[in-house]
LUMMARDREN-621600 format. One record per residue (C-alpha): residue number from 1; x, y, z. Coordinates in steps of 0.25 Angstrom, whole numbers, always signed. Each point is the difference from the previous one (the first is absolute). Last residue first. Example, Ala and Ser with C-alpha at 12.3 -4.5 7.8 and 13.67 -1.06 7.14 Angstrom:
BEGIN
+-----+-------+-------+-------+
! num !  east ! north !    up !
+-----+-------+-------+-------+
!   2 !   +55 !    -4 !   +29 !
!   1 !    -6 !   -14 !    +2 !
+-----+-------+-------+-------+
END
This chain:
BEGIN
+-----+-------+-------+-------+
! num !  east ! north !    up !
+-----+-------+-------+-------+
! 248 !   +40 !  +122 !   +30 !
! 247 !    +1 !    -4 !   -15 !
! 246 !    +5 !   +13 !    -5 !
! 245 !   -10 !    +3 !   -11 !
! 244 !   -12 !    -5 !    +9 !
! 243 !    +5 !    +9 !   +11 !
! 242 !    -4 !   +12 !    -8 !
! 241 !   -15 !    -4 !    +0 !
! 240 !    -1 !    -3 !   +15 !
! 239 !    +7 !   +13 !    +2 !
! 238 !   -11 !    +7 !    -8 !
! 237 !   -10 !    +0 !   +11 !
! 236 !   -13 !    -5 !    -6 !
! 235 !    -8 !   +10 !    -7 !
! 234 !    -5 !   -10 !   -10 !
! 233 !    +7 !    +7 !   -11 !
! 232 !   +13 !    -2 !    +7 !
! 231 !    -2 !   -15 !    +2 !
! 230 !    -4 !    -2 !   -15 !
! 229 !   +13 !    +7 !    -4 !
! 228 !    +8 !   -10 !    +8 !
! 227 !    -7 !   -12 !    -6 !
! 226 !    +1 !    +6 !   -14 !
! 225 !   +15 !    +3 !    +1 !
! 224 !    +3 !   -14 !    +7 !
! 223 !    -5 !    -8 !   -12 !
! 222 !    +6 !   -13 !    +3 !
! 221 !   +13 !    -7 !    +1 !
! 220 !    +0 !   -15 !    +4 !
! 219 !    +7 !    -7 !   +12 !
! 218 !    +0 !   -15 !    +3 !
! 217 !    +1 !    -8 !   +13 !
! 216 !    +2 !   -15 !    -1 !
! 215 !    -3 !   -12 !    +9 !
! 214 !    +3 !   -15 !    -4 !
! 213 !    -6 !   -13 !    +6 !
! 212 !    +0 !    -6 !   -14 !
! 211 !   -14 !    -4 !    +1 !
! 210 !    -4 !   +11 !   +10 !
! 209 !    +4 !   +11 !   -10 !
! 208 !    -1 !   +13 !    +8 !
! 207 !    +0 !   +12 !    -8 !
! 206 !    +2 !   +15 !    +4 !
! 205 !    -3 !   +14 !    -4 !
! 204 !    +7 !   +13 !    +1 !
! 203 !    -3 !   +13 !    -7 !
! 202 !   +12 !    +8 !    -5 !
! 201 !    +5 !   +12 !    +8 !
! 200 !   +13 !    -7 !    +5 !
! 199 !    +5 !    +9 !   +12 !
! 198 !    -5 !   -11 !   +10 !
! 197 !   -13 !    +6 !    +4 !
! 196 !    -9 !    -5 !   -11 !
! 195 !   -14 !    +7 !    -1 !
! 194 !   -10 !    -7 !    -9 !
! 193 !    +3 !   -15 !    -1 !
! 192 !    +8 !    -1 !   +13 !
! 191 !   +10 !    -9 !    +6 !
! 190 !    -2 !   -15 !    +3 !
! 189 !    +5 !    -2 !   +14 !
! 188 !    +3 !   -14 !    +1 !
! 187 !    +1 !    -7 !   +14 !
! 186 !    +5 !   -14 !    -2 !
! 185 !    +1 !   -13 !    +7 !
! 184 !   +12 !    -9 !    +0 !
! 183 !    +5 !   -14 !    -3 !
! 182 !    -8 !    -3 !   -13 !
! 181 !    +6 !   +11 !    -8 !
! 180 !    -8 !    +9 !   -10 !
! 179 !    +8 !    +2 !   -12 !
! 178 !    +4 !   +15 !    -4 !
! 177 !    -3 !   +11 !    -9 !
! 176 !    +3 !   +15 !    +4 !
! 175 !   +11 !    -4 !    +9 !
! 174 !    +6 !    +5 !   +13 !
! 173 !    -6 !   -10 !   +10 !
! 172 !    +2 !    +6 !   +14 !
! 171 !    +3 !   -11 !   +10 !
! 170 !    -7 !    -2 !   +13 !
! 169 !    +5 !   -10 !   +11 !
! 168 !    -5 !    -7 !   +13 !
! 167 !    -8 !   -10 !    -7 !
! 166 !    +1 !    +4 !   -15 !
! 165 !    -7 !   +12 !    -6 !
! 164 !    +3 !    +4 !   -14 !
! 163 !    -2 !   +15 !    -2 !
! 162 !    -4 !    +7 !   -13 !
! 161 !    -2 !   +15 !    -2 !
! 160 !    -6 !    +8 !   -11 !
! 159 !    -4 !   +13 !    +5 !
! 158 !   -14 !    +7 !    +0 !
! 157 !    +1 !    -1 !   +15 !
! 156 !   -15 !    -5 !    +1 !
! 155 !    +1 !   -13 !    -7 !
! 154 !    +0 !   -14 !    +6 !
! 153 !    +1 !   -15 !    -5 !
! 152 !    +3 !   -11 !   +10 !
! 151 !    +5 !   -13 !    -6 !
! 150 !    +2 !   -13 !    +8 !
! 149 !   -11 !    +4 !   +11 !
! 148 !    +5 !    +6 !   +13 !
! 147 !    -4 !    -5 !   +13 !
! 146 !   +12 !    -8 !    +3 !
! 145 !    +9 !   +12 !    -3 !
! 144 !    -7 !    +9 !   +11 !
! 143 !   +12 !    +5 !    +7 !
! 142 !    +7 !    +0 !   -13 !
! 141 !    -9 !   +11 !    -5 !
! 140 !    +8 !   +11 !    +8 !
! 139 !   +12 !    -4 !   -10 !
! 138 !    -8 !    +6 !   -12 !
! 137 !    -1 !   +14 !    +7 !
! 136 !   +15 !    -1 !    +2 !
! 135 !    +3 !    -4 !   -14 !
! 134 !    -7 !   +12 !    -5 !
! 133 !   -13 !    +2 !    -8 !
! 132 !   -11 !    -6 !    +9 !
! 131 !   -10 !   +11 !    +3 !
! 130 !   -12 !    -2 !   +10 !
! 129 !   -14 !    +2 !    -5 !
! 128 !    -7 !    -2 !   +13 !
! 127 !   -11 !    -9 !    -5 !
! 126 !   +11 !   -10 !    -6 !
! 125 !    +6 !    -3 !   +14 !
! 124 !    +8 !   -13 !    -4 !
! 123 !    +1 !    +2 !   -15 !
! 122 !    +6 !   +14 !    +1 !
! 121 !    -6 !   +10 !    -9 !
! 120 !   -10 !    -2 !   -12 !
! 119 !    -3 !   -15 !    +2 !
! 118 !    +0 !   -12 !    -8 !
! 117 !    +4 !   -14 !    +5 !
! 116 !    +3 !   -12 !    -8 !
! 115 !    +0 !   -14 !    +4 !
! 114 !    +8 !   -11 !    -8 !
! 113 !    +2 !   -14 !    +3 !
! 112 !   -14 !    -5 !    +0 !
! 111 !    -3 !    +8 !   -12 !
! 110 !    -3 !   +15 !    -4 !
! 109 !    -6 !    +2 !   +14 !
! 108 !    -3 !   +15 !    +0 !
! 107 !    +0 !    +8 !   +13 !
! 106 !    -6 !   +14 !    -1 !
! 105 !    +3 !   +12 !    +9 !
! 104 !    -6 !   +13 !    +4 !
! 103 !   -13 !    -3 !    -7 !
! 102 !    -8 !    +7 !   -11 !
! 101 !   -15 !    +2 !    +1 !
! 100 !    +2 !   +15 !    +2 !
!  99 !    +7 !    +2 !   -13 !
!  98 !   -11 !    -8 !    -7 !
!  97 !   -10 !    +9 !    +6 !
!  96 !    +7 !   +13 !    -4 !
!  95 !    +1 !    -6 !   -14 !
!  94 !   -15 !    -2 !    -1 !
!  93 !    -3 !   +13 !    +6 !
!  92 !    +9 !    +7 !   -10 !
!  91 !   +12 !    +7 !    +5 !
!  90 !    +3 !   +14 !    -3 !
!  89 !    -5 !    +6 !   +14 !
!  88 !    +9 !    -9 !    +8 !
!  87 !   +11 !    +3 !   -10 !
!  86 !    -1 !   +15 !    +4 !
!  85 !    +1 !    -3 !   +15 !
!  84 !   +12 !    -9 !    -3 !
!  83 !    +7 !   +10 !    -8 !
!  82 !    -2 !   +11 !   +11 !
!  81 !    +5 !    -9 !   +10 !
!  80 !   +13 !    -3 !    -8 !
!  79 !    +2 !   +15 !    -1 !
!  78 !    -2 !    +3 !   +14 !
!  77 !    +9 !   -10 !    +7 !
!  76 !    -7 !   -12 !    +5 !
!  75 !    -4 !    +0 !   +15 !
!  74 !   -15 !    +1 !    -4 !
!  73 !    +2 !   -13 !    -7 !
!  72 !    -9 !    -8 !    +9 !
!  71 !    -2 !   -14 !    -5 !
!  70 !   -11 !    -9 !    -6 !
!  69 !    -7 !   +13 !    -5 !
!  68 !    -1 !    -5 !   -14 !
!  67 !    +9 !   +11 !    -5 !
!  66 !   +10 !    -3 !   +11 !
!  65 !    +0 !   -15 !    -2 !
!  64 !    +3 !    +1 !   -15 !
!  63 !   +12 !   +10 !    +4 !
!  62 !    +5 !   -11 !   +10 !
!  61 !    -1 !   -11 !   -10 !
!  60 !   -11 !   -11 !    -1 !
!  59 !    +2 !   -13 !    -5 !
!  58 !    -3 !    -5 !   -14 !
!  57 !    -2 !   -14 !    -5 !
!  56 !    -5 !    -6 !   -14 !
!  55 !    +4 !   +13 !    -7 !
!  54 !    -5 !    +7 !   -13 !
!  53 !   -14 !    +5 !    +2 !
!  52 !    +3 !    +7 !   +13 !
!  51 !   +14 !    +5 !    -5 !
!  50 !    -6 !    +7 !   -12 !
!  49 !   -12 !    +6 !    +8 !
!  48 !    +9 !    +5 !   +11 !
!  47 !    +9 !    +6 !   -10 !
!  46 !   -11 !    +8 !    -6 !
!  45 !    -6 !    +4 !   +13 !
!  44 !   +14 !    +5 !    +5 !
!  43 !    +4 !    +8 !   -12 !
!  42 !    +8 !   +12 !    +3 !
!  41 !   +11 !    -5 !    +9 !
!  40 !    +5 !    +2 !   +15 !
!  39 !    -9 !   -11 !    +6 !
!  38 !    -8 !   -12 !    -5 !
!  37 !    +3 !   -14 !    -4 !
!  36 !    +8 !    -1 !   +13 !
!  35 !    -1 !   -15 !    +0 !
!  34 !    +8 !   -13 !    -2 !
!  33 !    -6 !    -5 !   -13 !
!  32 !    +0 !   -15 !    -4 !
!  31 !    -2 !    -4 !   -15 !
!  30 !    -3 !   -14 !    -6 !
!  29 !    +5 !    -8 !   -12 !
!  28 !   +10 !    +9 !    -6 !
!  27 !    +5 !    -3 !   -14 !
!  26 !   +11 !   +11 !    +1 !
!  25 !    -4 !    +9 !   -12 !
!  24 !   -13 !    +5 !    +6 !
!  23 !    +8 !    +4 !   +12 !
!  22 !    +6 !   +11 !    -8 !
!  21 !   -13 !    +6 !    -4 !
!  20 !    -5 !    -1 !   +15 !
!  19 !   +13 !    +7 !    +4 !
!  18 !    -2 !   +11 !   -10 !
!  17 !   -15 !    +2 !    +4 !
!  16 !    +5 !    +1 !   +15 !
!  15 !   +11 !   +10 !    -3 !
!  14 !    -9 !    +9 !    -8 !
!  13 !   -12 !    -2 !   +10 !
!  12 !    +8 !    +5 !   +12 !
!  11 !   -10 !    +0 !   +11 !
!  10 !   +10 !    -4 !   +10 !
!   9 !    +4 !   -14 !    -7 !
!   8 !    +7 !    -5 !   +13 !
!   7 !    +1 !   -15 !    -3 !
!   6 !    +2 !   -11 !   -10 !
!   5 !    +0 !   -15 !    -1 !
!   4 !    -2 !    -7 !   -13 !
!   3 !    -1 !   -15 !    +2 !
!   2 !    +5 !   -11 !    -9 !
!   1 !    -5 !   -14 !    +3 !
+-----+-------+-------+-------+
END
């Protein structure tokens, strides 16, 4: 089975539509999304409609939770709050109900030897949206090693990071494509479709091949100019437009 896994679209239709087109060349069987479909960008409702019709499973991100009143976002900085307020008004009733129905985590049994968990933040306390993008943060999961599924896919940081967990040890995997080893468990942060933050402004998307037991992240250039201009035209803080060009 070939599974498409992606996260953090952030209402960026241009990035999402380009990723969807790229996936069509990859013989994908099913898709999983790790949340944050809304926030920052200009097309929250359109992106929700696309993801809703596309994916087999999707978990809720912190921005999704904010617009559906599942979390308090009053402490967010003013520009981010303003976008979420705007997105609340732009989402259709159907898409708002769909976002509200999403869980904080999903566990999928691929077969008797392979269990996958999806969450936006840390797989241990997904409702708290904790970040994992450093070795130190990954090491904290060792205390709960036995409770973790084989593969744990997360988003939230907008960074591509892979950590292989062994009892008592964590190793960072510095590869864009690698084979899944039998003797460890993985935390895989899949990067971002709509707002990468690793100084590579291309949209990120991932593929898990469960027959070959291989994982790969790919990047694809998209029409940043249009995405950025739509943000400005919507009256959203232009900082969210400008950062798309830099990849931060």
